[in-house]
TORKOL-4160 file (C-alpha; in steps of 0.2 Angstrom, whole numbers, padded with zeros to 4 digits, m for minus):
235
<pt num="1" X="0000" Y="m0001" Z="0000"/>
<pt num="2" X="0006" Y="0018" Z="m0004"/>
<pt num="3" X="0012" Y="0029" Z="0010"/>
<pt num="4" X="0006" Y="0048" Z="0011"/>
<pt num="5" X="0024" Y="0053" Z="0006"/>
<pt num="6" X="0025" Y="0042" Z="m0009"/>
<pt num="7" X="0007" Y="0048" Z="m0015"/>
<pt num="8" X="0013" Y="0067" Z="m0013"/>
<pt num="9" X="0030" Y="0063" Z="m0021"/>
<pt num="10" X="0021" Y="0056" Z="m0036"/>
<pt num="11" X="0010" Y="0072" Z="m0038"/>
<pt num="12" X="0025" Y="0082" Z="m0037"/>
<pt num="13" X="0034" Y="0072" Z="m0050"/>
<pt num="14" X="0020" Y="0075" Z="m0061"/>
<pt num="15" X="0022" Y="0093" Z="m0058"/>
<pt num="16" X="0003" Y="0094" Z="m0052"/>
<pt num="17" X="m0003" Y="0104" Z="m0037"/>
<pt num="18" X="m0021" Y="0097" Z="m0035"/>
<pt num="19" X="m0023" Y="0079" Z="m0030"/>
<pt num="20" X="m0036" Y="0068" Z="m0038"/>
<pt num="21" X="m0052" Y="0063" Z="m0028"/>
<pt num="22" X="m0045" Y="0046" Z="m0026"/>
<pt num="23" X="m0027" Y="0052" Z="m0021"/>
<pt num="24" X="m0035" Y="0063" Z="m0008"/>
<pt num="25" X="m0045" Y="0050" Z="0000"/>
<pt num="26" X="m0031" Y="0038" Z="0001"/>
<pt num="27" X="m0021" Y="0051" Z="0009"/>
<pt num="28" X="m0034" Y="0054" Z="0022"/>
<pt num="29" X="m0037" Y="0035" Z="0025"/>
<pt num="30" X="m0018" Y="0033" Z="0028"/>
<pt num="31" X="m0019" Y="0047" Z="0040"/>
<pt num="32" X="m0033" Y="0038" Z="0050"/>
<pt num="33" X="m0047" Y="0050" Z="0045"/>
<pt num="34" X="m0064" Y="0040" Z="0044"/>
<pt num="35" X="m0072" Y="0040" Z="0027"/>
<pt num="36" X="m0087" Y="0033" Z="0020"/>
<pt num="37" X="m0087" Y="0017" Z="0008"/>
<pt num="38" X="m0082" Y="0022" Z="m0009"/>
<pt num="39" X="m0079" Y="0011" Z="m0026"/>
<pt num="40" X="m0074" Y="0018" Z="m0043"/>
<pt num="41" X="m0082" Y="0013" Z="m0059"/>
<pt num="42" X="m0077" Y="0017" Z="m0077"/>
<pt num="43" X="m0095" Y="0015" Z="m0084"/>
<pt num="44" X="m0113" Y="0013" Z="m0081"/>
<pt num="45" X="m0111" Y="m0006" Z="m0081"/>
<pt num="46" X="m0097" Y="m0007" Z="m0068"/>
<pt num="47" X="m0107" Y="0007" Z="m0058"/>
<pt num="48" X="m0122" Y="m0004" Z="m0056"/>
<pt num="49" X="m0110" Y="m0019" Z="m0050"/>
<pt num="50" X="m0102" Y="m0007" Z="m0038"/>
<pt num="51" X="m0119" Y="0000" Z="m0031"/>
<pt num="52" X="m0124" Y="m0017" Z="m0027"/>
<pt num="53" X="m0107" Y="m0020" Z="m0017"/>
<pt num="54" X="m0109" Y="m0004" Z="m0008"/>
<pt num="55" X="m0128" Y="m0006" Z="m0005"/>
<pt num="56" X="m0142" Y="0006" Z="m0010"/>
<pt num="57" X="m0146" Y="0021" Z="m0006"/>
<pt num="58" X="m0129" Y="0027" Z="m0015"/>
<pt num="59" X="m0122" Y="0044" Z="m0020"/>
<pt num="60" X="m0115" Y="0046" Z="m0038"/>
<pt num="61" X="m0100" Y="0057" Z="m0041"/>
<pt num="62" X="m0091" Y="0061" Z="m0057"/>
<pt num="63" X="m0073" Y="0059" Z="m0057"/>
<pt num="64" X="m0063" Y="0072" Z="m0068"/>
<pt num="65" X="m0049" Y="0083" Z="m0064"/>
<pt num="66" X="m0058" Y="0096" Z="m0076"/>
<pt num="67" X="m0074" Y="0097" Z="m0066"/>
<pt num="68" X="m0071" Y="0110" Z="m0053"/>
<pt num="69" X="m0088" Y="0112" Z="m0045"/>
<pt num="70" X="m0097" Y="0095" Z="m0046"/>
<pt num="71" X="m0113" Y="0100" Z="m0038"/>
<pt num="72" X="m0116" Y="0115" Z="m0049"/>
<pt num="73" X="m0113" Y="0106" Z="m0065"/>
<pt num="74" X="m0124" Y="0090" Z="m0060"/>
<pt num="75" X="m0109" Y="0080" Z="m0056"/>
<pt num="76" X="m0117" Y="0073" Z="m0040"/>
<pt num="77" X="m0132" Y="0063" Z="m0038"/>
<pt num="78" X="m0139" Y="0058" Z="m0022"/>
<pt num="79" X="m0152" Y="0046" Z="m0014"/>
<pt num="80" X="m0151" Y="0033" Z="m0029"/>
<pt num="81" X="m0161" Y="0018" Z="m0023"/>
<pt num="82" X="m0160" Y="0005" Z="m0037"/>
<pt num="83" X="m0152" Y="0000" Z="m0053"/>
<pt num="84" X="m0165" Y="0009" Z="m0063"/>
<pt num="85" X="m0163" Y="0025" Z="m0054"/>
<pt num="86" X="m0144" Y="0023" Z="m0056"/>
<pt num="87" X="m0145" Y="0021" Z="m0075"/>
<pt num="88" X="m0156" Y="0037" Z="m0076"/>
<pt num="89" X="m0145" Y="0046" Z="m0064"/>
<pt num="90" X="m0129" Y="0041" Z="m0073"/>
<pt num="91" X="m0135" Y="0047" Z="m0090"/>
<pt num="92" X="m0142" Y="0064" Z="m0083"/>
<pt num="93" X="m0125" Y="0067" Z="m0074"/>
<pt num="94" X="m0115" Y="0064" Z="m0089"/>
<pt num="95" X="m0127" Y="0076" Z="m0100"/>
<pt num="96" X="m0126" Y="0089" Z="m0087"/>
<pt num="97" X="m0107" Y="0089" Z="m0083"/>
<pt num="98" X="m0103" Y="0089" Z="m0102"/>
<pt num="99" X="m0115" Y="0103" Z="m0105"/>
<pt num="100" X="m0106" Y="0113" Z="m0091"/>
<pt num="101" X="m0088" Y="0108" Z="m0096"/>
<pt num="102" X="m0089" Y="0103" Z="m0114"/>
<pt num="103" X="m0070" Y="0098" Z="m0115"/>
<pt num="104" X="m0070" Y="0089" Z="m0099"/>
<pt num="105" X="m0060" Y="0072" Z="m0098"/>
<pt num="106" X="m0072" Y="0060" Z="m0088"/>
<pt num="107" X="m0060" Y="0047" Z="m0080"/>
<pt num="108" X="m0076" Y="0038" Z="m0072"/>
<pt num="109" X="m0087" Y="0039" Z="m0057"/>
<pt num="110" X="m0087" Y="0036" Z="m0038"/>
<pt num="111" X="m0101" Y="0025" Z="m0031"/>
<pt num="112" X="m0102" Y="0030" Z="m0013"/>
<pt num="113" X="m0111" Y="0025" Z="0003"/>
<pt num="114" X="m0124" Y="0038" Z="0008"/>
<pt num="115" X="m0123" Y="0044" Z="0025"/>
<pt num="116" X="m0134" Y="0056" Z="0034"/>
<pt num="117" X="m0132" Y="0067" Z="0050"/>
<pt num="118" X="m0125" Y="0083" Z="0055"/>
<pt num="119" X="m0114" Y="0090" Z="0042"/>
<pt num="120" X="m0097" Y="0099" Z="0049"/>
<pt num="121" X="m0084" Y="0108" Z="0039"/>
<pt num="122" X="m0066" Y="0105" Z="0043"/>
<pt num="123" X="m0053" Y="0112" Z="0033"/>
<pt num="124" X="m0035" Y="0118" Z="0032"/>
<pt num="125" X="m0027" Y="0132" Z="0023"/>
<pt num="126" X="m0010" Y="0142" Z="0021"/>
<pt num="127" X="m0012" Y="0160" Z="0026"/>
<pt num="128" X="0002" Y="0171" Z="0019"/>
<pt num="129" X="0004" Y="0180" Z="0035"/>
<pt num="130" X="0001" Y="0168" Z="0049"/>
<pt num="131" X="0005" Y="0151" Z="0041"/>
<pt num="132" X="m0006" Y="0135" Z="0043"/>
<pt num="133" X="m0023" Y="0137" Z="0049"/>
<pt num="134" X="m0037" Y="0125" Z="0053"/>
<pt num="135" X="m0055" Y="0128" Z="0052"/>
<pt num="136" X="m0071" Y="0121" Z="0060"/>
<pt num="137" X="m0088" Y="0124" Z="0057"/>
<pt num="138" X="m0106" Y="0121" Z="0051"/>
<pt num="139" X="m0104" Y="0112" Z="0034"/>
<pt num="140" X="m0113" Y="0106" Z="0019"/>
<pt num="141" X="m0120" Y="0117" Z="0005"/>
<pt num="142" X="m0125" Y="0132" Z="0016"/>
<pt num="143" X="m0107" Y="0134" Z="0023"/>
<pt num="144" X="m0104" Y="0150" Z="0012"/>
<pt num="145" X="m0121" Y="0157" Z="0018"/>
<pt num="146" X="m0120" Y="0155" Z="0037"/>
<pt num="147" X="m0100" Y="0157" Z="0038"/>
<pt num="148" X="m0101" Y="0150" Z="0055"/>
<pt num="149" X="m0083" Y="0145" Z="0056"/>
<pt num="150" X="m0069" Y="0145" Z="0069"/>
<pt num="151" X="m0050" Y="0146" Z="0065"/>
<pt num="152" X="m0035" Y="0141" Z="0074"/>
<pt num="153" X="m0016" Y="0141" Z="0070"/>
<pt num="154" X="m0008" Y="0124" Z="0067"/>
<pt num="155" X="m0004" Y="0114" Z="0078"/>
<pt num="156" X="m0019" Y="0114" Z="0089"/>
<pt num="157" X="m0022" Y="0107" Z="0106"/>
<pt num="158" X="m0037" Y="0098" Z="0113"/>
<pt num="159" X="m0041" Y="0115" Z="0123"/>
<pt num="160" X="m0040" Y="0124" Z="0106"/>
<pt num="161" X="m0052" Y="0112" Z="0098"/>
<pt num="162" X="m0064" Y="0114" Z="0113"/>
<pt num="163" X="m0063" Y="0134" Z="0111"/>
<pt num="164" X="m0066" Y="0132" Z="0093"/>
<pt num="165" X="m0082" Y="0121" Z="0096"/>
<pt num="166" X="m0088" Y="0134" Z="0109"/>
<pt num="167" X="m0086" Y="0148" Z="0096"/>
<pt num="168" X="m0097" Y="0140" Z="0084"/>
<pt num="169" X="m0114" Y="0149" Z="0085"/>
<pt num="170" X="m0125" Y="0134" Z="0078"/>
<pt num="171" X="m0116" Y="0121" Z="0090"/>
<pt num="172" X="m0133" Y="0117" Z="0096"/>
<pt num="173" X="m0133" Y="0106" Z="0081"/>
<pt num="174" X="m0120" Y="0095" Z="0089"/>
<pt num="175" X="m0131" Y="0090" Z="0103"/>
<pt num="176" X="m0144" Y="0080" Z="0094"/>
<pt num="177" X="m0154" Y="0095" Z="0086"/>
<pt num="178" X="m0171" Y="0090" Z="0081"/>
<pt num="179" X="m0168" Y="0071" Z="0080"/>
<pt num="180" X="m0151" Y="0072" Z="0072"/>
<pt num="181" X="m0136" Y="0061" Z="0078"/>
<pt num="182" X="m0128" Y="0069" Z="0093"/>
<pt num="183" X="m0109" Y="0073" Z="0088"/>
<pt num="184" X="m0097" Y="0063" Z="0098"/>
<pt num="185" X="m0085" Y="0078" Z="0103"/>
<pt num="186" X="m0071" Y="0067" Z="0108"/>
<pt num="187" X="m0071" Y="0059" Z="0092"/>
<pt num="188" X="m0072" Y="0076" Z="0084"/>
<pt num="189" X="m0058" Y="0082" Z="0094"/>
<pt num="190" X="m0048" Y="0067" Z="0089"/>
<pt num="191" X="m0050" Y="0069" Z="0071"/>
<pt num="192" X="m0046" Y="0088" Z="0071"/>
<pt num="193" X="m0030" Y="0084" Z="0080"/>
<pt num="194" X="m0027" Y="0071" Z="0067"/>
<pt num="195" X="m0029" Y="0083" Z="0054"/>
<pt num="196" X="m0018" Y="0095" Z="0062"/>
<pt num="197" X="m0004" Y="0083" Z="0064"/>
<pt num="198" X="m0005" Y="0078" Z="0046"/>
<pt num="199" X="m0002" Y="0096" Z="0040"/>
<pt num="200" X="0012" Y="0098" Z="0053"/>
<pt num="201" X="0020" Y="0082" Z="0046"/>
<pt num="202" X="0017" Y="0087" Z="0028"/>
<pt num="203" X="0018" Y="0105" Z="0026"/>
<pt num="204" X="0019" Y="0104" Z="0007"/>
<pt num="205" X="m0001" Y="0104" Z="0009"/>
<pt num="206" X="m0006" Y="0121" Z="0005"/>
<pt num="207" X="m0026" Y="0116" Z="0007"/>
<pt num="208" X="m0036" Y="0102" Z="0013"/>
<pt num="209" X="m0055" Y="0103" Z="0012"/>
<pt num="210" X="m0067" Y="0089" Z="0022"/>
<pt num="211" X="m0084" Y="0097" Z="0017"/>
<pt num="212" X="m0094" Y="0089" Z="0024"/>
<pt num="213" X="m0089" Y="0078" Z="0038"/>
<pt num="214" X="m0106" Y="0069" Z="0044"/>
<pt num="215" X="m0108" Y="0065" Z="0061"/>
<pt num="216" X="m0119" Y="0048" Z="0059"/>
<pt num="217" X="m0126" Y="0037" Z="0072"/>
<pt num="218" X="m0110" Y="0026" Z="0069"/>
<pt num="219" X="m0098" Y="0040" Z="0071"/>
<pt num="220" X="m0090" Y="0053" Z="0059"/>
<pt num="221" X="m0087" Y="0050" Z="0041"/>
<pt num="222" X="m0079" Y="0061" Z="0029"/>
<pt num="223" X="m0089" Y="0061" Z="0012"/>
<pt num="224" X="m0079" Y="0073" Z="0002"/>
<pt num="225" X="m0061" Y="0077" Z="0001"/>
<pt num="226" X="m0049" Y="0089" Z="m0008"/>
<pt num="227" X="m0031" Y="0092" Z="m0006"/>
<pt num="228" X="m0020" Y="0105" Z="m0014"/>
<pt num="229" X="m0001" Y="0106" Z="m0013"/>
<pt num="230" X="0010" Y="0122" Z="m0011"/>
<pt num="231" X="0012" Y="0129" Z="m0029"/>
<pt num="232" X="0030" Y="0133" Z="m0026"/>
<pt num="233" X="0035" Y="0116" Z="m0019"/>
<pt num="234" X="0031" Y="0105" Z="m0034"/>
<pt num="235" X="0046" Y="0108" Z="m0044"/>
């Protein structure tokens, strides 16, 4: 199995800064970050095979380095519950993505376990003045609307994480709001410390975005992953 270092080295060797979806997930898995189940398929027939392995309901996502905004271009289909629905969703997704990105090279699709619960944003960035920072907030599609996010410099301590949680205006969401699963704060703290340690160990990571991390009945699951490397360190 590849190591985090070997994955990052290969990306640098190819003079890229943006990791593929699979590469980003592999790095996170190796770092001990919990993920939802995901299978890759190259076409519709294989998508159906993989969906039956994962188990319905599933989420279908396009895999393409050229598709920057998957949701906006129809590159994500959720709540698929049967082979027939998958066939329809697959064609709709391909038509929508290629309409939005006519020259996109489609590598395939990811067939993913659909999870539901409290959506949390965890991400890191590199500030030109302060250096490596980590963010925690209310996640999902409304993150840019609510902007309910707390920041700290990396590395962070358990006390830092507790303070970040306390600063979230919508932290009532973490307490089992309206029947949603209650967020295990010890697990959330451990996850944020793991991410902080990952960035500290591999400072070449310029940006890392986990939006959302979903707090389910069975624990936290990251269901989207993006990693970008320092642009001036890939030569």
